[in-house]
C-alpha positions as CSV (number, residue, x, y, z in Angstrom):
1,M,133.3,-175.9,199.4
2,L,132.4,-174.1,202.7
3,G,135.6,-175.4,204.2
4,V,137.6,-173.9,201.4
5,V,135.9,-170.5,201.8
6,L,136.4,-170.5,205.6
7,A,140.0,-171.5,205.2
8,G,140.5,-168.6,202.8
9,V,138.9,-166.1,205.2
10,V,141.0,-167.4,208.1
11,L,144.2,-167.0,206.0
12,A,143.2,-163.6,204.8
13,L,142.5,-162.3,208.3
14,R,145.5,-163.9,210.0
15,P,148.1,-161.3,211.0
16,V,151.2,-161.5,208.8
17,P,154.4,-161.7,210.7
18,A,156.9,-158.9,210.2
19,G,160.6,-159.7,209.8
20,E,163.4,-160.3,207.4
21,G,163.8,-163.3,205.3
22,P,161.5,-165.9,203.9
23,V,159.9,-168.6,206.1
24,A,158.6,-171.7,204.3
25,G,154.8,-171.7,204.2
26,T,154.2,-168.2,205.4
27,A,153.8,-164.7,204.0
28,R,156.1,-162.0,205.4
29,Y,155.6,-158.3,205.5
30,V,158.7,-156.2,205.7
31,A,157.9,-152.5,205.7
32,G,160.0,-150.2,203.6
33,A,162.1,-147.3,205.0
34,V,160.2,-144.2,206.0
35,D,162.7,-141.5,206.9
36,A,161.6,-137.8,206.8
37,E,165.2,-136.6,206.5
38,R,166.0,-138.7,203.5
39,A,162.5,-138.1,202.0
40,R,163.1,-134.3,201.6
41,E,164.2,-134.8,198.0
42,A,160.9,-136.5,197.1
43,P,159.4,-133.4,195.4
44,V,162.6,-133.0,193.3
45,R,162.3,-136.6,192.2
46,R,158.7,-136.0,191.2
47,E,159.7,-133.0,189.1
48,S,162.5,-135.0,187.5
49,L,159.9,-137.7,186.5
50,R,157.6,-135.1,185.1
51,A,160.4,-133.4,183.1
52,G,161.4,-136.7,181.5
53,Q,164.8,-136.9,183.1
54,D,166.7,-139.9,184.3
55,V,166.0,-140.4,188.0
56,T,167.1,-142.6,190.9
57,I,164.5,-142.7,193.7
58,S,165.3,-144.1,197.2
59,E,162.8,-146.1,199.2
60,P,162.1,-143.3,201.7
61,E,161.5,-140.9,198.8
62,L,159.2,-143.3,197.0
63,N,157.2,-143.8,200.3
64,A,156.9,-140.0,200.6
65,L,155.3,-139.9,197.1
66,L,152.7,-142.7,197.6
67,A,149.0,-142.0,197.1
68,R,146.8,-142.2,200.1
69,S,143.1,-143.0,200.2
70,K,140.4,-142.5,202.8
71,G,140.0,-145.2,205.4
72,D,143.0,-147.3,204.6
73,A,146.3,-147.0,206.4
74,A,149.2,-145.3,204.6
75,P,150.7,-147.5,201.9
76,N,154.3,-148.6,202.0
77,V,156.9,-149.6,199.4
78,R,160.0,-151.7,199.9
79,L,162.7,-152.0,197.2
80,A,164.7,-155.3,197.7
81,E,165.9,-158.3,195.7
82,G,165.2,-156.6,192.4
83,R,161.5,-156.3,193.3
84,L,159.2,-153.5,194.4
85,Q,156.9,-154.5,197.3
86,V,153.8,-152.3,197.7
87,A,151.5,-152.9,200.7
88,R,148.7,-151.4,202.6
89,A,146.7,-152.4,205.6
90,L,143.0,-152.6,204.7
91,A,140.4,-150.8,206.8
92,L,137.5,-153.2,207.8
93,P,134.5,-151.9,209.6
94,G,134.8,-152.7,213.3
95,W,138.2,-154.2,212.9
96,P,141.0,-153.1,215.2
97,A,143.5,-150.9,213.4
98,A,146.5,-152.8,214.9
99,S,145.4,-156.1,213.3
100,R,144.2,-155.1,209.9
101,P,144.9,-157.5,207.1
102,V,147.7,-156.4,204.8
103,L,147.3,-156.6,201.0
104,Q,150.8,-156.7,199.5
105,A,152.3,-157.5,196.1
106,R,155.9,-158.0,195.0
107,A,156.4,-156.8,191.5
108,E,159.3,-157.2,189.1
109,P,160.4,-155.0,186.2
110,V,159.5,-156.6,182.9
111,R,159.9,-155.4,179.3
112,A,156.7,-154.0,177.8
113,G,157.3,-153.1,174.1
114,A,160.0,-150.5,173.9
115,G,159.6,-149.6,177.6
116,W,159.0,-151.2,181.0
117,A,156.2,-152.2,183.3
118,L,155.9,-153.7,186.8
119,Q,154.4,-157.1,187.0
120,A,153.1,-158.6,190.3
121,R,154.6,-162.1,190.8
122,E,153.3,-162.6,194.3
123,V,150.2,-161.1,195.8
124,Y,149.0,-161.8,199.4
125,L,146.0,-160.8,201.5
126,G,147.1,-161.6,205.0
127,G,148.4,-165.1,204.7
128,L,146.3,-166.0,201.7
129,A,148.4,-166.4,198.5
130,L,146.3,-164.6,196.0
131,H,148.8,-165.3,193.2
132,R,147.6,-168.9,193.2
133,L,144.4,-167.4,191.8
134,P,145.7,-165.5,188.9
135,V,142.6,-163.5,188.0
136,V,142.1,-162.4,191.6
137,A,145.8,-161.5,192.0
138,E,145.7,-159.4,188.8
139,V,142.6,-157.5,190.0
140,A,144.2,-156.9,193.4
141,W,147.3,-155.6,191.8
142,R,145.7,-153.5,189.1
143,E,142.8,-152.1,191.1
144,R,144.1,-151.8,194.7
145,L,148.0,-151.7,194.7
146,E,149.4,-150.4,191.4
147,P,147.3,-147.2,191.6
148,L,149.1,-146.3,194.8
149,L,152.3,-145.8,192.9
150,P,153.1,-142.1,192.0
151,P,151.3,-141.3,188.7
152,E,154.5,-139.7,187.4
153,L,156.3,-143.1,187.8
154,Q,153.5,-145.0,186.2
155,A,153.6,-142.6,183.2
156,A,157.4,-142.8,182.9
157,L,157.7,-146.6,182.8
158,P,156.4,-147.3,179.2
159,G,158.9,-144.9,177.7
160,A,161.9,-145.9,179.9
161,R,165.1,-147.2,178.3
162,E,166.2,-149.0,181.5
163,L,164.6,-149.8,184.9
164,E,166.6,-151.3,187.7
165,I,165.7,-152.0,191.4
166,A,168.7,-152.6,193.6
167,G,170.2,-151.4,196.9
168,G,167.0,-149.8,198.1
169,T,166.7,-147.6,195.0
170,L,164.7,-147.6,191.8
171,R,166.7,-146.3,188.9
172,L,164.9,-145.2,185.7
173,R,166.8,-144.2,182.6
174,R,165.1,-142.4,179.7
175,P,166.0,-142.6,176.0
């Protein structure tokens, strides 16, 4: 049992390689676009969500709208392959900032009643595949990652007619 716990700690604290494309047996972290020039429209998108309008949000705009919390590094979103990846590096006491473990989830749009929701299909802490432990993955998604998404987006999903993630954008259509 101690070996299993130690292996989990080693996987969780192992740095996650950055880069494109899957590699068998490893978790990958690919950061989403952060572009100040393209993110200038983020406040307009926030107002469109609040007003109940149809909206298309780009990856840089969504990253500009993400919630930040004390101690942790800035969260990041990537929109690719029909999924929303949300990630943050976790602050650990005495741990060097450059090698903080990354908590990340890849969520897909799913129908929820008459609207939509985002459901995490893969959740990783460093190299540890938390989605293999469904209860732990659900808690990590619901308590640590999903709350980072803009509250206006979270509020708009249940009443959305259509939700699509493609080409680095999230498109939300209202009834």
